[in-house]
Each structure stands twice: as structure tokens, then as C-alpha cells.
N, C-alpha and C positions, 0 to 999 in steps of 0.2 A: 504494500500500500504506500502511496506517496505520503511523505511526511507533511502534515499541515503546518502552516506558518507559525501558529502559536506554539507548537511543539519545538520547532526550530528556535524560537525565541527562548524557550526554557532551556534547550540544549546549549545555547550560547552562554548561559549562566551556570548550568549544572555539569557541563562536560558530558562525559560518557557514563556517568554513574547510573545505577539502576533507577528507573522510573516505573511506578505503577500507573498504567494508563487505562482509560476506558476503551472498550472495543465493542463493536456491534457486529453480529453475523446475521445473515438473512438466508433462510432456506426457502427458496421460491419454487412453488409447484405450479404447473399449468393445468388446464382442464383435462389433460390426458394422464395426469399423475406423474409426469416427468419432472425431474429436478434440474434447476439451472445451475451450471457450474462454469468456472472460469479457470483457464490455465495461466498461472501467474507469471508475469514477466521477470520477477526477481529471482525465482528459483525453478521455473519451468514445470511446476507441478500443478495438477488439477486440485481445486479446492472450492469451498463455498465462497459466496460474495460477502464482503465485510469492509469495515473501516473504523475510523475514529470520529466520534461526535465532535462537532464544532462547539465552542463555549456557548452554553445556553440552549443547545439543540436537544430536543427530546429524542431518546433512543429509537423509537419507532420511525421518526422522521429520518434519522440517520440511515436506518435499514433501507427505506424506500429511496432515499437520495443516492446511496452507494450503488444499489442495484441499477438504477437508471444511468448514473455516471459511468459505471464499468461495463454495462451490457446493452444499454438502449431499451431494456424491458421496463415497462411500468408495472407497478404492483401495489398492493395494500398489505400492511402488516395485520395479521389476524390474531396472533396471540404470542405471549412470551413462552418459549420452549424451555429455556434453561438459563441459569445465572451461574457462572463459574469463574473462580480466580485461576490465573495462569499457574500451571503446575511446574513450570520451569522458566528459567531466565532465557530470553532470546538475546543473542549477541549478534548484531548486524556487522557486515564487513568493515564499516567505518569505526567499530568499537562501541557504538551506542548499545546500552543494555536496557531491556524493559521486560515487564510482565504485564499482561492484559487482564482486566476484569471484564469478561465477555458476557454480554446479554444477547441471546439468540432468539430471533423471531421466526415464526412460521409465516410465510407470505404467500399471497395468491397473485399470479400474473393477471394483469388487466389489459395489457396492450403492448405495442412495440414489437420489434423484431430483434431477436438475440443476435448481437454482433459485437465485435471489439469496438468499444466506444471511448477508450482512453489508453494511455500508455501503460497501465497497470496489468493488462492482460495480453497474452499471445493469441488465445482462442477463447471463445465462449460457446456454450451449446446446451441443449436440452438432452437429458439422459433418462432412459427408462430405468427403473429400479433394478432390473435384472441385467443391465448393461452399463453399469457405472465404470468409469476409468479407475485406475489405482488412486486411492485417496488415503489421507492420513486418518489416524484414529480420531483426531479432533473433528474432522469433517464427517466421518461415518457416524460418530456418536450423535452429532447434531441432527443429521438427516434421520436417524432412527428415532430420536425423540420427537422430531417434527411430524413424523408419520403416525405416531401413537396418540391416543387420546389421554395419555397420562397427564397428571398435573405438572406444573412447572418443576423441572428438576433443579435441585441444588444440593450441595454437600451438607448433610445434617450436622448440626453443632454437637460437639461432644460435651458441652457444658464447661463451666469454669471450675 
């Protein structure tokens, strides 16, 4: 994902130290039950669509905006699928470190044509559930949760 200007401003002061950042993922289904995926330009791997909210932006709006910006598909956010803190630190090639607090939304496509719509993706496309490309556990878990009617997933507290 492209680094938003406000994160670049923080990095100018914080350097490469670990930052906990908000993240939003969108699991978008069409009327045929296919899921929208993008092949990322930064690592060449297929994944779900997502990004970082702008200051003051509601997470559901972030999901809808990121889907359109990256794929040209219009959608509506239907429900929160999961909320999860990053399990590991991501270190980018420039040395920046971060963990993401991810909110994942199940979304329904409402229009547009799937296409590469910005520099963040190499390819985008709709995939039947029995024909998914190789995906990370991160993406597979979110797709599975979005398909189910289970309540919003979160890691239960172990108490204090």
C-alpha cells in the first residue's frame, strides 16, 4: 500500500521505529459469490484489498474508498468481519517497522469493472471460491470469516 502523507510526516519525526497503525481490509463479493483480489505491486502476491484510514475517516468508508482506488469496483460495506492486532512486526525494505490493527469488512460489489486502477496492484480479478490463487493465511482467514454468518471475530481477552 502507498504510504499516506500523514504517515510520512510521522516517519520524519519517528524514524524507522515500530509504529502501531490502523488498517482496513475489504473482502468484496459479487453477485456470483466470487471474491475480489489484487496482486500487489510491492511483493507480487495475491491478497485482499486494504489500506490505511485517513485522519478522521470512518473505517467502512476506508474499505469502500480503497476498493475503488485499487480496483475500479464500487461496493458497500455490509458488516465488520473481524478486528485483529498484527501478530508480527512488518519491516519494509527502507527499514520502517509497523504493526497493523486491522478491521475487516465484508463488502458487496455494486458496480464498476475490476481493473488495475493505481500503482499498488499488478493485476486484479474476481475469483470463485474453489479457484483462489495462492494466498496468505491473513487473506484466507478473512475470506473464511466473511463467508460465514459468525459474529465479528476477535481474540478473546484472557483477563487481567
